[in-house]
C-alpha positions as CSV (number, residue, x, y, z in Angstrom):
1,X,-88.7,0.5,-16.2
2,X,-85.8,2.2,-15.1
3,X,-82.9,0.1,-13.3
4,X,-81.8,1.4,-9.8
5,X,-78.0,1.7,-10.0
6,X,-76.8,1.6,-6.4
7,X,-73.2,2.6,-7.5
8,X,-74.4,5.8,-9.1
9,X,-76.5,6.3,-5.9
10,X,-73.3,5.9,-3.8
11,X,-71.2,8.0,-5.5
12,X,-73.7,11.0,-5.5
13,X,-73.9,10.8,-1.8
14,X,-70.2,10.6,-1.4
15,X,-69.5,13.7,-4.0
16,X,-72.6,15.9,-1.9
17,X,-70.9,14.7,1.5
18,X,-67.5,15.6,0.5
19,X,-68.5,19.2,-1.0
20,X,-70.2,19.9,2.5
21,X,-67.3,19.2,4.3
22,X,-65.3,21.1,1.9
23,X,-68.0,24.4,2.5
24,X,-67.8,23.7,6.1
25,X,-64.2,23.3,6.3
26,X,-63.6,26.5,4.6
27,X,-65.6,28.4,6.8
28,X,-63.8,27.4,9.6
29,X,-60.5,28.1,8.5
30,X,-61.6,31.3,7.4
31,X,-62.5,32.5,11.2
32,X,-59.4,30.6,12.6
33,X,-57.3,32.7,10.1
34,X,-59.1,36.0,10.2
35,X,-56.3,38.0,11.6
36,X,-56.8,40.0,14.9
37,X,-56.9,43.9,14.2
38,X,-56.6,46.9,16.4
39,X,-57.0,50.6,15.9
40,X,-55.4,52.7,18.4
41,X,-55.0,56.8,19.4
42,X,-53.4,58.4,22.6
43,X,-56.3,57.8,24.7
44,X,-57.7,60.5,27.3
45,X,-55.1,62.9,28.2
46,X,-53.2,62.6,31.9
47,X,-53.2,66.0,33.9
48,X,-49.9,68.0,33.5
49,X,-47.4,67.4,36.2
50,X,-46.6,71.0,36.6
51,X,-49.1,73.9,36.5
52,X,-48.1,76.3,34.3
53,X,-48.6,80.3,34.3
54,X,-50.9,82.1,32.0
55,X,-49.2,83.0,28.2
56,X,-50.4,84.9,25.5
57,X,-51.9,83.2,22.3
58,X,-50.1,81.2,19.9
59,X,-50.3,79.1,17.0
60,X,-49.1,75.3,16.6
61,X,-47.9,73.6,13.4
62,X,-46.8,70.1,13.7
63,X,-45.1,68.1,10.8
64,X,-43.4,64.6,10.8
65,X,-40.6,62.9,8.9
66,X,-42.1,60.9,5.7
67,X,-41.9,57.7,7.8
68,X,-44.2,58.9,10.0
69,X,-46.8,60.2,7.6
70,X,-48.9,56.9,8.1
71,X,-51.0,55.2,10.5
72,X,-48.6,52.2,10.8
73,X,-47.8,51.3,14.1
74,X,-44.0,51.2,14.0
75,X,-41.2,49.2,15.8
76,X,-37.8,48.1,15.6
77,X,-34.9,46.0,17.1
78,X,-32.2,48.2,18.8
79,X,-31.0,50.9,16.8
80,X,-31.2,48.6,13.4
81,X,-31.9,50.6,10.4
82,X,-34.9,48.2,9.7
83,X,-37.8,49.7,10.6
84,X,-41.2,47.7,10.5
85,X,-45.0,47.9,11.0
86,X,-47.4,45.7,12.8
87,X,-48.9,44.2,10.3
88,X,-53.0,44.2,11.7
89,X,-52.6,47.2,14.2
90,X,-52.9,50.9,13.2
91,X,-53.0,54.3,14.6
92,X,-56.5,56.1,13.9
93,X,-54.7,59.0,12.2
94,X,-51.2,59.8,11.5
95,X,-48.8,60.2,14.4
96,X,-48.5,63.9,13.5
97,X,-52.1,64.4,13.5
98,X,-52.5,62.5,17.0
99,X,-50.0,64.4,18.4
100,X,-51.2,67.8,17.1
101,X,-54.4,67.2,18.9
102,X,-52.7,66.3,22.1
103,X,-50.3,69.2,21.9
104,X,-53.5,71.7,21.4
105,X,-55.3,70.2,24.1
106,X,-52.2,70.4,26.6
107,X,-51.2,74.1,25.6
108,X,-54.8,75.1,25.9
109,X,-54.8,75.1,29.6
110,X,-52.3,77.7,29.8
111,X,-53.6,80.0,26.8
112,X,-55.7,80.3,23.6
113,X,-54.2,78.1,20.7
114,X,-55.2,79.7,17.3
115,X,-55.2,78.9,13.7
116,X,-52.2,80.4,11.8
117,X,-54.3,82.8,10.1
118,X,-56.2,84.1,12.7
119,X,-53.3,86.6,14.2
120,X,-50.3,86.7,11.9
121,X,-48.7,88.7,14.9
122,X,-49.0,85.5,17.4
123,X,-46.0,83.4,18.3
124,X,-45.7,80.1,16.1
125,X,-44.4,76.9,17.5
126,X,-43.3,74.6,14.7
127,X,-42.9,71.1,15.6
128,X,-41.4,67.9,13.8
129,X,-41.9,64.8,14.9
130,X,-39.0,62.7,14.1
131,X,-39.3,59.3,16.0
132,X,-42.7,57.7,17.3
133,X,-41.9,54.0,17.6
134,X,-41.7,50.8,19.6
135,X,-38.0,49.7,20.3
136,X,-37.3,46.3,21.4
137,X,-34.2,44.7,23.1
138,X,-32.0,42.4,20.9
139,X,-33.4,39.4,23.0
140,X,-36.9,40.6,22.8
141,X,-37.7,40.5,26.6
142,X,-38.2,44.0,26.9
143,X,-39.2,47.0,24.9
144,X,-39.9,51.0,25.1
145,X,-41.9,53.7,23.7
146,X,-39.5,56.3,21.9
147,X,-40.8,59.8,21.0
148,X,-38.5,62.8,19.9
149,X,-39.7,66.2,18.5
150,X,-38.0,69.1,17.4
151,X,-39.6,72.5,18.3
152,X,-38.7,75.9,17.0
153,X,-40.7,79.0,18.4
154,X,-41.2,82.0,16.1
155,X,-42.7,85.5,16.4
156,X,-42.9,87.4,13.1
157,X,-41.0,84.5,11.3
158,X,-38.0,85.5,13.4
159,X,-36.5,82.6,15.6
160,X,-37.2,83.0,19.5
161,X,-35.3,79.8,20.6
162,X,-35.4,75.9,19.3
163,X,-35.3,72.7,21.2
164,X,-35.1,68.9,21.1
165,X,-37.5,66.7,23.3
166,X,-36.8,63.0,23.9
167,X,-38.7,60.9,26.3
168,X,-38.9,57.1,26.6
169,X,-41.3,55.0,28.5
170,X,-41.2,50.8,29.2
171,X,-43.6,48.7,27.8
172,X,-45.1,46.4,30.2
173,X,-45.9,43.8,27.4
174,X,-43.8,42.8,24.7
175,X,-46.7,43.6,21.4
176,X,-48.4,46.3,20.1
177,X,-50.9,46.9,22.7
178,X,-48.0,47.4,25.1
179,X,-45.9,49.5,22.6
180,X,-48.8,51.9,22.3
181,X,-49.5,52.4,25.9
182,X,-45.6,53.4,26.3
183,X,-45.8,55.5,23.5
184,X,-48.8,57.5,25.3
185,X,-46.5,57.8,28.5
186,X,-43.8,58.9,26.6
187,X,-45.7,61.6,24.3
188,X,-47.2,62.8,27.4
189,X,-44.0,63.5,29.1
190,X,-42.5,64.9,26.2
191,X,-45.4,67.7,25.9
192,X,-45.1,68.5,29.5
193,X,-41.4,69.3,28.8
194,X,-42.2,71.1,25.8
195,X,-45.2,73.1,27.6
196,X,-42.5,74.1,30.3
197,X,-39.8,75.3,27.6
198,X,-42.7,76.9,26.2
199,X,-43.5,78.8,29.5
200,X,-39.9,80.2,29.7
201,X,-39.7,81.3,26.8
202,X,-43.4,83.4,26.4
203,X,-43.9,85.5,29.6
204,X,-47.3,85.8,31.1
205,X,-49.9,88.2,29.5
206,X,-49.9,91.8,30.9
207,X,-53.2,93.2,32.4
208,X,-54.0,96.5,31.7
209,X,-51.7,98.5,34.0
210,X,-48.9,96.6,32.6
211,X,-48.5,94.1,35.4
212,X,-48.4,90.4,34.5
213,X,-52.0,88.7,34.9
214,X,-51.9,86.3,38.0
215,X,-52.5,82.8,38.0
216,X,-54.1,80.3,40.2
């Protein structure tokens, strides 16, 4: 006849209960410690501030400095040489890719935007994105989105003109969401500036009789 051991039974119960507690707490901790994540793009485009005249077809090529060839949402304090990226917030594509899509959409309201190989005689707008980041004041109480572009307009490999465009927009909240919204506003303003400059450099296409086409 087997002898019942109350001590062994108690030990077993305590061990199982402790294991269950650890398992449950592990699930709870996992849920509580899971970082919030966010994926951003430039959102729907805003209407252009100024209606510009029609122009001839162009092609567009956008590149970016090496720091912007990544999907990180970059921020820094003042003009410090120590840029950072938010740990759990990313762009849906690299800033250069987002800007390319936005610029093509914006310029398409004035005339066709072609792939480079379609018409080698078409003017080429080469844009380099040199700044695309949220910049905080040293006290951390305010920040702004800053966008800077360098653009060169070419025709048959000859430079027509070049321009630097820089725009700043204040952030309404001092976090990634606020910085992203500020960058959206600054980007649209910079692209409006670029479109206006381009309209000044490329005349409206001529009609059959050599008269510039009317715009409405």
